[in-house]
ChimeraX commands (.cxc) that place a marker at each C-alpha (Angstrom):
marker #1 position -48.77,0.53,-3.88 radius 0.5
marker #1 position -46.11,3.24,-3.93 radius 0.5
marker #1 position -44.53,4.98,-6.89 radius 0.5
marker #1 position -41.21,3.28,-7.69 radius 0.5
marker #1 position -37.93,4.95,-8.64 radius 0.5
marker #1 position -38.26,3.69,-12.21 radius 0.5
marker #1 position -41.73,5.20,-12.47 radius 0.5
marker #1 position -40.45,8.51,-11.12 radius 0.5
marker #1 position -37.71,8.40,-13.76 radius 0.5
marker #1 position -40.35,8.04,-16.48 radius 0.5
marker #1 position -42.26,11.07,-15.16 radius 0.5
marker #1 position -39.01,13.06,-15.06 radius 0.5
marker #1 position -38.10,12.10,-18.64 radius 0.5
marker #1 position -41.54,13.08,-19.98 radius 0.5
marker #1 position -41.34,16.43,-18.14 radius 0.5
marker #1 position -37.87,17.19,-19.51 radius 0.5
marker #1 position -38.71,16.31,-23.11 radius 0.5
marker #1 position -42.34,17.43,-23.13 radius 0.5
marker #1 position -42.96,14.33,-25.19 radius 0.5
marker #1 position -43.86,10.70,-24.55 radius 0.5
marker #1 position -42.03,9.50,-27.66 radius 0.5
marker #1 position -38.77,11.34,-26.90 radius 0.5
marker #1 position -38.91,10.12,-23.30 radius 0.5
marker #1 position -39.36,6.56,-24.59 radius 0.5
marker #1 position -36.31,6.90,-26.86 radius 0.5
marker #1 position -34.15,8.17,-23.98 radius 0.5
marker #1 position -35.26,5.35,-21.68 radius 0.5
marker #1 position -35.05,2.70,-24.44 radius 0.5
marker #1 position -38.60,1.53,-23.88 radius 0.5
marker #1 position -41.73,1.65,-26.02 radius 0.5
marker #1 position -43.96,4.73,-26.05 radius 0.5
marker #1 position -46.99,2.70,-24.90 radius 0.5
marker #1 position -45.00,1.70,-21.80 radius 0.5
marker #1 position -44.33,5.38,-21.05 radius 0.5
marker #1 position -48.01,6.25,-21.47 radius 0.5
marker #1 position -49.16,3.39,-19.26 radius 0.5
marker #1 position -46.56,4.27,-16.59 radius 0.5
marker #1 position -47.62,7.91,-16.42 radius 0.5
marker #1 position -51.27,6.90,-16.25 radius 0.5
marker #1 position -50.51,4.47,-13.41 radius 0.5
marker #1 position -48.58,7.10,-11.45 radius 0.5
marker #1 position -51.45,9.54,-11.84 radius 0.5
marker #1 position -53.86,6.94,-10.48 radius 0.5
marker #1 position -51.58,6.19,-7.54 radius 0.5
marker #1 position -51.20,9.90,-6.76 radius 0.5
marker #1 position -54.83,10.69,-7.49 radius 0.5
marker #1 position -53.68,13.70,-9.49 radius 0.5
marker #1 position -53.22,14.68,-13.11 radius 0.5
marker #1 position -49.53,15.39,-13.79 radius 0.5
marker #1 position -49.64,16.31,-17.50 radius 0.5
marker #1 position -52.02,17.94,-19.93 radius 0.5
marker #1 position -51.86,16.20,-23.29 radius 0.5
marker #1 position -52.59,17.86,-26.61 radius 0.5
marker #1 position -51.74,16.90,-30.15 radius 0.5
marker #1 position -48.80,19.31,-30.03 radius 0.5
marker #1 position -47.29,19.06,-26.56 radius 0.5
marker #1 position -47.26,17.46,-23.16 radius 0.5
marker #1 position -47.17,20.02,-20.36 radius 0.5
marker #1 position -46.97,19.77,-16.58 radius 0.5
marker #1 position -49.95,20.72,-14.48 radius 0.5
marker #1 position -49.55,22.54,-11.17 radius 0.5
marker #1 position -49.75,19.16,-9.43 radius 0.5
marker #1 position -47.23,17.80,-11.95 radius 0.5
marker #1 position -44.72,20.54,-11.15 radius 0.5
marker #1 position -45.14,19.95,-7.41 radius 0.5
marker #1 position -44.69,16.20,-7.76 radius 0.5
marker #1 position -41.76,16.55,-10.17 radius 0.5
marker #1 position -39.82,18.48,-7.51 radius 0.5
marker #1 position -40.45,15.65,-5.07 radius 0.5
marker #1 position -39.54,12.96,-7.61 radius 0.5
marker #1 position -36.30,14.66,-8.63 radius 0.5
marker #1 position -35.30,15.05,-5.00 radius 0.5
marker #1 position -35.93,11.34,-4.40 radius 0.5
marker #1 position -34.08,10.33,-7.58 radius 0.5
marker #1 position -31.08,12.49,-6.67 radius 0.5
marker #1 position -30.96,11.01,-3.17 radius 0.5
marker #1 position -31.18,7.49,-4.60 radius 0.5
marker #1 position -28.33,8.25,-7.00 radius 0.5
marker #1 position -26.17,9.59,-4.17 radius 0.5
marker #1 position -26.96,6.53,-2.09 radius 0.5
marker #1 position -26.08,4.21,-4.97 radius 0.5
marker #1 position -22.76,5.99,-5.46 radius 0.5
marker #1 position -22.01,5.64,-1.76 radius 0.5
marker #1 position -22.85,1.95,-1.85 radius 0.5
marker #1 position -20.77,1.38,-4.98 radius 0.5
marker #1 position -17.90,3.19,-3.25 radius 0.5
marker #1 position -18.28,0.98,-0.20 radius 0.5
marker #1 position -18.21,-2.20,-2.30 radius 0.5
marker #1 position -15.10,-0.94,-4.10 radius 0.5
marker #1 position -13.41,-0.02,-0.83 radius 0.5
marker #1 position -13.42,3.66,-1.75 radius 0.5
marker #1 position -15.58,4.59,1.25 radius 0.5
marker #1 position -15.32,3.35,4.80 radius 0.5
marker #1 position -13.46,3.57,8.08 radius 0.5
marker #1 position -10.90,1.02,9.20 radius 0.5
marker #1 position -9.97,0.70,12.88 radius 0.5
marker #1 position -6.61,-0.97,13.46 radius 0.5
marker #1 position -5.21,-1.84,16.89 radius 0.5
marker #1 position -1.45,-2.19,16.72 radius 0.5
marker #1 position 1.64,-2.68,18.81 radius 0.5
marker #1 position 2.99,0.79,19.68 radius 0.5
marker #1 position 6.28,0.10,17.90 radius 0.5
marker #1 position 4.42,-0.80,14.71 radius 0.5
marker #1 position 1.92,2.05,15.03 radius 0.5
marker #1 position 4.76,4.56,15.16 radius 0.5
marker #1 position 7.03,3.10,12.48 radius 0.5
marker #1 position 5.35,0.93,9.85 radius 0.5
marker #1 position 1.66,1.86,9.90 radius 0.5
marker #1 position 2.10,5.51,8.85 radius 0.5
marker #1 position 3.23,4.36,5.40 radius 0.5
marker #1 position 0.18,2.09,5.04 radius 0.5
marker #1 position -2.19,4.80,6.27 radius 0.5
marker #1 position -0.78,7.38,3.86 radius 0.5
marker #1 position -1.12,5.10,0.85 radius 0.5
marker #1 position -4.60,4.02,1.87 radius 0.5
marker #1 position -5.97,7.54,2.32 radius 0.5
marker #1 position -4.05,9.57,-0.30 radius 0.5
marker #1 position -6.45,10.56,-3.05 radius 0.5
marker #1 position -9.35,8.76,-1.37 radius 0.5
marker #1 position -11.34,11.27,0.72 radius 0.5
marker #1 position -14.00,8.65,1.49 radius 0.5
marker #1 position -11.52,6.48,3.41 radius 0.5
marker #1 position -10.46,6.98,7.02 radius 0.5
marker #1 position -8.29,5.08,9.48 radius 0.5
marker #1 position -8.24,5.05,13.27 radius 0.5
marker #1 position -4.96,3.75,14.73 radius 0.5
marker #1 position -5.02,2.52,18.33 radius 0.5
marker #1 position -1.56,1.83,19.78 radius 0.5
marker #1 position -2.16,-0.82,22.43 radius 0.5
marker #1 position -0.44,-3.93,23.84 radius 0.5
marker #1 position -0.79,-7.14,21.87 radius 0.5
marker #1 position -3.33,-8.74,24.21 radius 0.5
marker #1 position -5.57,-5.66,24.04 radius 0.5
marker #1 position -5.28,-5.52,20.25 radius 0.5
marker #1 position -6.44,-9.13,19.94 radius 0.5
marker #1 position -9.33,-8.50,22.35 radius 0.5
marker #1 position -10.45,-5.50,20.32 radius 0.5
marker #1 position -10.68,-7.56,17.14 radius 0.5
marker #1 position -12.45,-10.33,19.05 radius 0.5
marker #1 position -15.04,-7.88,20.40 radius 0.5
marker #1 position -15.49,-6.09,17.07 radius 0.5
marker #1 position -14.03,-2.81,18.36 radius 0.5
marker #1 position -11.25,-3.03,15.77 radius 0.5
marker #1 position -11.26,-4.40,12.23 radius 0.5
marker #1 position -7.61,-5.41,12.31 radius 0.5
marker #1 position -4.83,-5.98,14.81 radius 0.5
marker #1 position -1.08,-5.98,14.30 radius 0.5
marker #1 position 0.02,-8.17,17.17 radius 0.5
marker #1 position 2.16,-11.08,18.35 radius 0.5
marker #1 position 1.44,-14.16,16.26 radius 0.5
marker #1 position 1.50,-16.41,19.33 radius 0.5
marker #1 position -1.26,-14.36,20.94 radius 0.5
marker #1 position -3.41,-14.40,17.78 radius 0.5
marker #1 position -2.97,-18.16,17.38 radius 0.5
marker #1 position -4.94,-18.76,20.59 radius 0.5
marker #1 position -8.15,-17.43,19.04 radius 0.5
marker #1 position -10.91,-19.64,17.71 radius 0.5
marker #1 position -13.46,-18.25,15.31 radius 0.5
marker #1 position -13.84,-16.38,12.02 radius 0.5
marker #1 position -10.41,-14.76,11.85 radius 0.5
marker #1 position -7.74,-14.33,9.19 radius 0.5
marker #1 position -4.10,-14.21,10.22 radius 0.5
marker #1 position -1.04,-13.48,8.13 radius 0.5
marker #1 position 2.53,-13.31,9.42 radius 0.5
marker #1 position 4.11,-9.98,8.59 radius 0.5
marker #1 position 7.62,-10.11,10.04 radius 0.5
marker #1 position 9.95,-11.57,12.61 radius 0.5
marker #1 position 11.61,-9.33,15.15 radius 0.5
marker #1 position 14.47,-10.07,17.55 radius 0.5
marker #1 position 15.09,-8.79,21.05 radius 0.5
marker #1 position 18.21,-6.67,21.55 radius 0.5
marker #1 position 20.01,-5.52,24.69 radius 0.5
marker #1 position 19.64,-1.86,25.67 radius 0.5
marker #1 position 22.54,-0.67,27.82 radius 0.5
marker #1 position 23.92,2.47,29.44 radius 0.5
marker #1 position 26.59,3.81,27.06 radius 0.5
marker #1 position 29.34,3.62,29.68 radius 0.5
marker #1 position 28.17,0.41,31.36 radius 0.5
marker #1 position 30.37,-2.63,31.70 radius 0.5
marker #1 position 28.54,-4.46,28.89 radius 0.5
marker #1 position 28.58,-1.61,26.39 radius 0.5
marker #1 position 31.91,-2.62,24.85 radius 0.5
marker #1 position 30.76,-6.18,24.09 radius 0.5
marker #1 position 29.93,-7.01,20.45 radius 0.5
marker #1 position 26.94,-8.99,21.77 radius 0.5
marker #1 position 25.40,-9.70,25.15 radius 0.5
marker #1 position 23.89,-12.87,26.60 radius 0.5
marker #1 position 20.84,-13.19,28.84 radius 0.5
marker #1 position 23.09,-14.54,31.58 radius 0.5
marker #1 position 25.17,-11.37,31.43 radius 0.5
marker #1 position 22.03,-9.22,31.54 radius 0.5
marker #1 position 20.86,-11.10,34.62 radius 0.5
marker #1 position 23.84,-9.83,36.60 radius 0.5
marker #1 position 22.63,-6.24,36.17 radius 0.5
marker #1 position 19.52,-4.52,37.49 radius 0.5
marker #1 position 16.93,-5.06,34.76 radius 0.5
marker #1 position 14.40,-2.47,33.59 radius 0.5
marker #1 position 11.32,-4.36,32.42 radius 0.5
marker #1 position 7.98,-3.43,30.97 radius 0.5
marker #1 position 4.96,-4.13,33.14 radius 0.5
marker #1 position 3.54,-7.66,33.40 radius 0.5
marker #1 position 0.94,-8.49,30.76 radius 0.5
marker #1 position 2.73,-6.69,27.94 radius 0.5
marker #1 position 4.04,-8.74,25.02 radius 0.5
marker #1 position 7.60,-7.47,25.54 radius 0.5
marker #1 position 7.52,-8.47,29.20 radius 0.5
marker #1 position 6.45,-11.98,28.20 radius 0.5
marker #1 position 9.37,-12.17,25.79 radius 0.5
marker #1 position 11.95,-10.97,28.31 radius 0.5
marker #1 position 10.61,-13.35,30.96 radius 0.5
marker #1 position 10.91,-16.15,28.40 radius 0.5
marker #1 position 14.48,-15.13,27.52 radius 0.5
marker #1 position 15.62,-15.28,31.14 radius 0.5
marker #1 position 13.76,-18.53,31.77 radius 0.5
marker #1 position 15.25,-20.23,28.71 radius 0.5
marker #1 position 18.71,-19.12,29.80 radius 0.5
marker #1 position 18.02,-20.62,33.24 radius 0.5
marker #1 position 18.52,-17.35,35.05 radius 0.5
marker #1 position 16.68,-14.30,36.42 radius 0.5
marker #1 position 17.51,-10.59,36.80 radius 0.5
marker #1 position 19.51,-9.60,39.88 radius 0.5
marker #1 position 17.02,-6.81,40.51 radius 0.5
marker #1 position 13.92,-5.64,38.70 radius 0.5
marker #1 position 12.65,-2.14,37.91 radius 0.5
marker #1 position 9.28,-1.98,36.14 radius 0.5
marker #1 position 8.07,0.75,33.78 radius 0.5
marker #1 position 4.91,1.20,31.76 radius 0.5
marker #1 position 6.25,2.47,28.43 radius 0.5
marker #1 position 9.26,1.94,26.19 radius 0.5
marker #1 position 10.29,5.59,26.37 radius 0.5
marker #1 position 10.40,5.34,30.17 radius 0.5
marker #1 position 12.50,2.19,29.93 radius 0.5
marker #1 position 14.98,4.05,27.73 radius 0.5
marker #1 position 15.11,6.96,30.16 radius 0.5
marker #1 position 15.82,4.66,33.10 radius 0.5
marker #1 position 18.57,2.86,31.19 radius 0.5
marker #1 position 20.10,6.17,30.09 radius 0.5
marker #1 position 20.06,7.25,33.74 radius 0.5
marker #1 position 22.12,4.14,34.54 radius 0.5
marker #1 position 19.38,2.54,36.63 radius 0.5
marker #1 position 19.90,-0.76,34.83 radius 0.5
marker #1 position 19.82,-2.58,31.51 radius 0.5
marker #1 position 16.90,-3.79,29.40 radius 0.5
marker #1 position 15.85,-5.79,26.35 radius 0.5
marker #1 position 13.34,-4.75,23.68 radius 0.5
marker #1 position 12.35,-5.88,20.18 radius 0.5
marker #1 position 14.35,-4.27,17.42 radius 0.5
marker #1 position 11.24,-2.59,15.98 radius 0.5
marker #1 position 10.83,-0.71,19.27 radius 0.5
marker #1 position 14.15,1.11,18.92 radius 0.5
marker #1 position 12.66,4.15,17.10 radius 0.5
marker #1 position 10.52,4.75,20.19 radius 0.5
marker #1 position 13.57,5.18,22.43 radius 0.5
marker #1 position 13.79,8.76,21.27 radius 0.5
marker #1 position 17.01,10.61,21.80 radius 0.5
marker #1 position 18.04,8.77,24.94 radius 0.5
marker #1 position 21.75,8.07,25.23 radius 0.5
marker #1 position 21.75,4.26,25.21 radius 0.5
marker #1 position 23.78,1.52,23.55 radius 0.5
marker #1 position 22.15,-1.35,21.67 radius 0.5
marker #1 position 23.73,-4.79,21.24 radius 0.5
marker #1 position 22.57,-8.14,19.80 radius 0.5
marker #1 position 21.15,-10.40,22.52 radius 0.5
marker #1 position 22.01,-14.10,22.42 radius 0.5
marker #1 position 21.87,-17.40,24.27 radius 0.5
marker #1 position 19.05,-17.61,23.43 radius 0.5
marker #1 position 18.06,-15.41,20.51 radius 0.5
marker #1 position 14.46,-14.44,21.28 radius 0.5
marker #1 position 12.30,-13.87,18.24 radius 0.5
marker #1 position 8.92,-12.18,18.13 radius 0.5
marker #1 position 6.63,-13.01,15.21 radius 0.5
marker #1 position 4.35,-10.17,14.18 radius 0.5
marker #1 position 1.08,-10.94,12.43 radius 0.5
marker #1 position -1.97,-9.22,11.02 radius 0.5
marker #1 position -5.24,-10.41,12.54 radius 0.5
marker #1 position -8.68,-9.60,11.17 radius 0.5
marker #1 position -12.26,-10.75,11.33 radius 0.5
marker #1 position -13.92,-12.50,8.39 radius 0.5
marker #1 position -15.63,-11.50,6.31 radius 0.5
marker #1 position -13.73,-8.23,6.20 radius 0.5
marker #1 position -15.20,-5.00,4.87 radius 0.5
marker #1 position -13.95,-4.00,1.40 radius 0.5
marker #1 position -11.98,-1.09,2.88 radius 0.5
marker #1 position -10.39,-3.37,5.51 radius 0.5
marker #1 position -9.31,-5.80,2.78 radius 0.5
marker #1 position -7.55,-3.02,0.90 radius 0.5
marker #1 position -5.90,-1.70,4.07 radius 0.5
marker #1 position -4.64,-5.21,4.88 radius 0.5
marker #1 position -2.80,-5.21,1.56 radius 0.5
marker #1 position -1.24,-1.81,2.31 radius 0.5
marker #1 position -0.05,-3.01,5.73 radius 0.5
marker #1 position 1.48,-6.17,4.25 radius 0.5
marker #1 position 3.25,-4.10,1.58 radius 0.5
marker #1 position 4.59,-1.63,4.16 radius 0.5
marker #1 position 6.05,-4.49,6.20 radius 0.5
marker #1 position 7.54,-6.15,3.13 radius 0.5
marker #1 position 9.36,-2.93,2.26 radius 0.5
marker #1 position 10.99,-2.64,5.68 radius 0.5
marker #1 position 13.99,-4.62,6.82 radius 0.5
marker #1 position 13.33,-6.92,9.78 radius 0.5
marker #1 position 16.40,-9.00,10.44 radius 0.5
marker #1 position 16.47,-11.74,13.10 radius 0.5
marker link #1:1,2 radius 0.2
marker link #1:2,3 radius 0.2
marker link #1:3,4 radius 0.2
marker link #1:4,5 radius 0.2
marker link #1:5,6 radius 0.2
marker link #1:6,7 radius 0.2
marker link #1:7,8 radius 0.2
marker link #1:8,9 radius 0.2
marker link #1:9,10 radius 0.2
marker link #1:10,11 radius 0.2
marker link #1:11,12 radius 0.2
marker link #1:12,13 radius 0.2
marker link #1:13,14 radius 0.2
marker link #1:14,15 radius 0.2
marker link #1:15,16 radius 0.2
marker link #1:16,17 radius 0.2
marker link #1:17,18 radius 0.2
marker link #1:18,19 radius 0.2
marker link #1:19,20 radius 0.2
marker link #1:20,21 radius 0.2
marker link #1:21,22 radius 0.2
marker link #1:22,23 radius 0.2
marker link #1:23,24 radius 0.2
marker link #1:24,25 radius 0.2
marker link #1:25,26 radius 0.2
marker link #1:26,27 radius 0.2
marker link #1:27,28 radius 0.2
marker link #1:28,29 radius 0.2
marker link #1:29,30 radius 0.2
marker link #1:30,31 radius 0.2
marker link #1:31,32 radius 0.2
marker link #1:32,33 radius 0.2
marker link #1:33,34 radius 0.2
marker link #1:34,35 radius 0.2
marker link #1:35,36 radius 0.2
marker link #1:36,37 radius 0.2
marker link #1:37,38 radius 0.2
marker link #1:38,39 radius 0.2
marker link #1:39,40 radius 0.2
marker link #1:40,41 radius 0.2
marker link #1:41,42 radius 0.2
marker link #1:42,43 radius 0.2
marker link #1:43,44 radius 0.2
marker link #1:44,45 radius 0.2
marker link #1:45,46 radius 0.2
marker link #1:46,47 radius 0.2
marker link #1:47,48 radius 0.2
marker link #1:48,49 radius 0.2
marker link #1:49,50 radius 0.2
marker link #1:50,51 radius 0.2
marker link #1:51,52 radius 0.2
marker link #1:52,53 radius 0.2
marker link #1:53,54 radius 0.2
marker link #1:54,55 radius 0.2
marker link #1:55,56 radius 0.2
marker link #1:56,57 radius 0.2
marker link #1:57,58 radius 0.2
marker link #1:58,59 radius 0.2
marker link #1:59,60 radius 0.2
marker link #1:60,61 radius 0.2
marker link #1:61,62 radius 0.2
marker link #1:62,63 radius 0.2
marker link #1:63,64 radius 0.2
marker link #1:64,65 radius 0.2
marker link #1:65,66 radius 0.2
marker link #1:66,67 radius 0.2
marker link #1:67,68 radius 0.2
marker link #1:68,69 radius 0.2
marker link #1:69,70 radius 0.2
marker link #1:70,71 radius 0.2
marker link #1:71,72 radius 0.2
marker link #1:72,73 radius 0.2
marker link #1:73,74 radius 0.2
marker link #1:74,75 radius 0.2
marker link #1:75,76 radius 0.2
marker link #1:76,77 radius 0.2
marker link #1:77,78 radius 0.2
marker link #1:78,79 radius 0.2
marker link #1:79,80 radius 0.2
marker link #1:80,81 radius 0.2
marker link #1:81,82 radius 0.2
marker link #1:82,83 radius 0.2
marker link #1:83,84 radius 0.2
marker link #1:84,85 radius 0.2
marker link #1:85,86 radius 0.2
marker link #1:86,87 radius 0.2
marker link #1:87,88 radius 0.2
marker link #1:88,89 radius 0.2
marker link #1:89,90 radius 0.2
marker link #1:90,91 radius 0.2
marker link #1:91,92 radius 0.2
marker link #1:92,93 radius 0.2
marker link #1:93,94 radius 0.2
marker link #1:94,95 radius 0.2
marker link #1:95,96 radius 0.2
marker link #1:96,97 radius 0.2
marker link #1:97,98 radius 0.2
marker link #1:98,99 radius 0.2
marker link #1:99,100 radius 0.2
marker link #1:100,101 radius 0.2
marker link #1:101,102 radius 0.2
marker link #1:102,103 radius 0.2
marker link #1:103,104 radius 0.2
marker link #1:104,105 radius 0.2
marker link #1:105,106 radius 0.2
marker link #1:106,107 radius 0.2
marker link #1:107,108 radius 0.2
marker link #1:108,109 radius 0.2
marker link #1:109,110 radius 0.2
marker link #1:110,111 radius 0.2
marker link #1:111,112 radius 0.2
marker link #1:112,113 radius 0.2
marker link #1:113,114 radius 0.2
marker link #1:114,115 radius 0.2
marker link #1:115,116 radius 0.2
marker link #1:116,117 radius 0.2
marker link #1:117,118 radius 0.2
marker link #1:118,119 radius 0.2
marker link #1:119,120 radius 0.2
marker link #1:120,121 radius 0.2
marker link #1:121,122 radius 0.2
marker link #1:122,123 radius 0.2
marker link #1:123,124 radius 0.2
marker link #1:124,125 radius 0.2
marker link #1:125,126 radius 0.2
marker link #1:126,127 radius 0.2
marker link #1:127,128 radius 0.2
marker link #1:128,129 radius 0.2
marker link #1:129,130 radius 0.2
marker link #1:130,131 radius 0.2
marker link #1:131,132 radius 0.2
marker link #1:132,133 radius 0.2
marker link #1:133,134 radius 0.2
marker link #1:134,135 radius 0.2
marker link #1:135,136 radius 0.2
marker link #1:136,137 radius 0.2
marker link #1:137,138 radius 0.2
marker link #1:138,139 radius 0.2
marker link #1:139,140 radius 0.2
marker link #1:140,141 radius 0.2
marker link #1:141,142 radius 0.2
marker link #1:142,143 radius 0.2
marker link #1:143,144 radius 0.2
marker link #1:144,145 radius 0.2
marker link #1:145,146 radius 0.2
marker link #1:146,147 radius 0.2
marker link #1:147,148 radius 0.2
marker link #1:148,149 radius 0.2
marker link #1:149,150 radius 0.2
marker link #1:150,151 radius 0.2
marker link #1:151,152 radius 0.2
marker link #1:152,153 radius 0.2
marker link #1:153,154 radius 0.2
marker link #1:154,155 radius 0.2
marker link #1:155,156 radius 0.2
marker link #1:156,157 radius 0.2
marker link #1:157,158 radius 0.2
marker link #1:158,159 radius 0.2
marker link #1:159,160 radius 0.2
marker link #1:160,161 radius 0.2
marker link #1:161,162 radius 0.2
marker link #1:162,163 radius 0.2
marker link #1:163,164 radius 0.2
marker link #1:164,165 radius 0.2
marker link #1:165,166 radius 0.2
marker link #1:166,167 radius 0.2
marker link #1:167,168 radius 0.2
marker link #1:168,169 radius 0.2
marker link #1:169,170 radius 0.2
marker link #1:170,171 radius 0.2
marker link #1:171,172 radius 0.2
marker link #1:172,173 radius 0.2
marker link #1:173,174 radius 0.2
marker link #1:174,175 radius 0.2
marker link #1:175,176 radius 0.2
marker link #1:176,177 radius 0.2
marker link #1:177,178 radius 0.2
marker link #1:178,179 radius 0.2
marker link #1:179,180 radius 0.2
marker link #1:180,181 radius 0.2
marker link #1:181,182 radius 0.2
marker link #1:182,183 radius 0.2
marker link #1:183,184 radius 0.2
marker link #1:184,185 radius 0.2
marker link #1:185,186 radius 0.2
marker link #1:186,187 radius 0.2
marker link #1:187,188 radius 0.2
marker link #1:188,189 radius 0.2
marker link #1:189,190 radius 0.2
marker link #1:190,191 radius 0.2
marker link #1:191,192 radius 0.2
marker link #1:192,193 radius 0.2
marker link #1:193,194 radius 0.2
marker link #1:194,195 radius 0.2
marker link #1:195,196 radius 0.2
marker link #1:196,197 radius 0.2
marker link #1:197,198 radius 0.2
marker link #1:198,199 radius 0.2
marker link #1:199,200 radius 0.2
marker link #1:200,201 radius 0.2
marker link #1:201,202 radius 0.2
marker link #1:202,203 radius 0.2
marker link #1:203,204 radius 0.2
marker link #1:204,205 radius 0.2
marker link #1:205,206 radius 0.2
marker link #1:206,207 radius 0.2
marker link #1:207,208 radius 0.2
marker link #1:208,209 radius 0.2
marker link #1:209,210 radius 0.2
marker link #1:210,211 radius 0.2
marker link #1:211,212 radius 0.2
marker link #1:212,213 radius 0.2
marker link #1:213,214 radius 0.2
marker link #1:214,215 radius 0.2
marker link #1:215,216 radius 0.2
marker link #1:216,217 radius 0.2
marker link #1:217,218 radius 0.2
marker link #1:218,219 radius 0.2
marker link #1:219,220 radius 0.2
marker link #1:220,221 radius 0.2
marker link #1:221,222 radius 0.2
marker link #1:222,223 radius 0.2
marker link #1:223,224 radius 0.2
marker link #1:224,225 radius 0.2
marker link #1:225,226 radius 0.2
marker link #1:226,227 radius 0.2
marker link #1:227,228 radius 0.2
marker link #1:228,229 radius 0.2
marker link #1:229,230 radius 0.2
marker link #1:230,231 radius 0.2
marker link #1:231,232 radius 0.2
marker link #1:232,233 radius 0.2
marker link #1:233,234 radius 0.2
marker link #1:234,235 radius 0.2
marker link #1:235,236 radius 0.2
marker link #1:236,237 radius 0.2
marker link #1:237,238 radius 0.2
marker link #1:238,239 radius 0.2
marker link #1:239,240 radius 0.2
marker link #1:240,241 radius 0.2
marker link #1:241,242 radius 0.2
marker link #1:242,243 radius 0.2
marker link #1:243,244 radius 0.2
marker link #1:244,245 radius 0.2
marker link #1:245,246 radius 0.2
marker link #1:246,247 radius 0.2
marker link #1:247,248 radius 0.2
marker link #1:248,249 radius 0.2
marker link #1:249,250 radius 0.2
marker link #1:250,251 radius 0.2
marker link #1:251,252 radius 0.2
marker link #1:252,253 radius 0.2
marker link #1:253,254 radius 0.2
marker link #1:254,255 radius 0.2
marker link #1:255,256 radius 0.2
marker link #1:256,257 radius 0.2
marker link #1:257,258 radius 0.2
marker link #1:258,259 radius 0.2
marker link #1:259,260 radius 0.2
marker link #1:260,261 radius 0.2
marker link #1:261,262 radius 0.2
marker link #1:262,263 radius 0.2
marker link #1:263,264 radius 0.2
marker link #1:264,265 radius 0.2
marker link #1:265,266 radius 0.2
marker link #1:266,267 radius 0.2
marker link #1:267,268 radius 0.2
marker link #1:268,269 radius 0.2
marker link #1:269,270 radius 0.2
marker link #1:270,271 radius 0.2
marker link #1:271,272 radius 0.2
marker link #1:272,273 radius 0.2
marker link #1:273,274 radius 0.2
marker link #1:274,275 radius 0.2
marker link #1:275,276 radius 0.2
marker link #1:276,277 radius 0.2
marker link #1:277,278 radius 0.2
marker link #1:278,279 radius 0.2
marker link #1:279,280 radius 0.2
marker link #1:280,281 radius 0.2
marker link #1:281,282 radius 0.2
marker link #1:282,283 radius 0.2
marker link #1:283,284 radius 0.2
marker link #1:284,285 radius 0.2
marker link #1:285,286 radius 0.2
marker link #1:286,287 radius 0.2
marker link #1:287,288 radius 0.2
marker link #1:288,289 radius 0.2
marker link #1:289,290 radius 0.2
marker link #1:290,291 radius 0.2
marker link #1:291,292 radius 0.2
marker link #1:292,293 radius 0.2
marker link #1:293,294 radius 0.2
marker link #1:294,295 radius 0.2
marker link #1:295,296 radius 0.2
marker link #1:296,297 radius 0.2
marker link #1:297,298 radius 0.2
marker link #1:298,299 radius 0.2
marker link #1:299,300 radius 0.2
marker link #1:300,301 radius 0.2
marker link #1:301,302 radius 0.2
view
């Protein structure tokens, strides 16, 4: 049988007060309980911790040595309890979120700031990845949350929570002096008559642009493929061709000289959702709320 934390606390109280009765009052237990507890601890340790006289209770050399150990254990237990309480309250913990690059750069910073401000025990790792990779990371447990295409998340089976955050429309990205730049809006059929700068196959934006052309019953006259949105913008600005991207991606185009127009016939809409495993950690639950609030505060117009 080992000495318990509660028994150590009794020894500590007796040592601080030099009295069984005062220790009992502090601990809200009877004095006989204190006496029996100290006697039991001494038997377990095979050592005398206190000398008892009619006037005082004093530590022995063994008592002083054990008290140092007991106080160290009690302090560590208190720290551990505070850490656990903080975890349960969501005050401590790391959240890993895999997000579409456009969202990671525009909406998530607000959620991260609110989640971490004034809470040194919280941390966030943001991974800007394509939608398919974000979903896979949640599925494998690499990420707690994913901000991804709702259609991609809907294919999952298992213990997941999903919540739609926003809808996003595709817009045409054009050279500023191109023949389509003066149009108030552009159709997919008109885009198809120009060389088209597309993102690489497998990306969520590429799937959307392929769907737009297919629904319009057409295909690009020529195709140039790039890996990132910034590269797409650079190629369009260099008059290599035209492109189409979700509206939320526009902040990632940087300072490239391009013209943006509504894209119709059809209007292609991307639904953005928040995907997470269940049960979620307390910190992840709080961060989910911050992400939802950040999206609600932004304007996403179809």
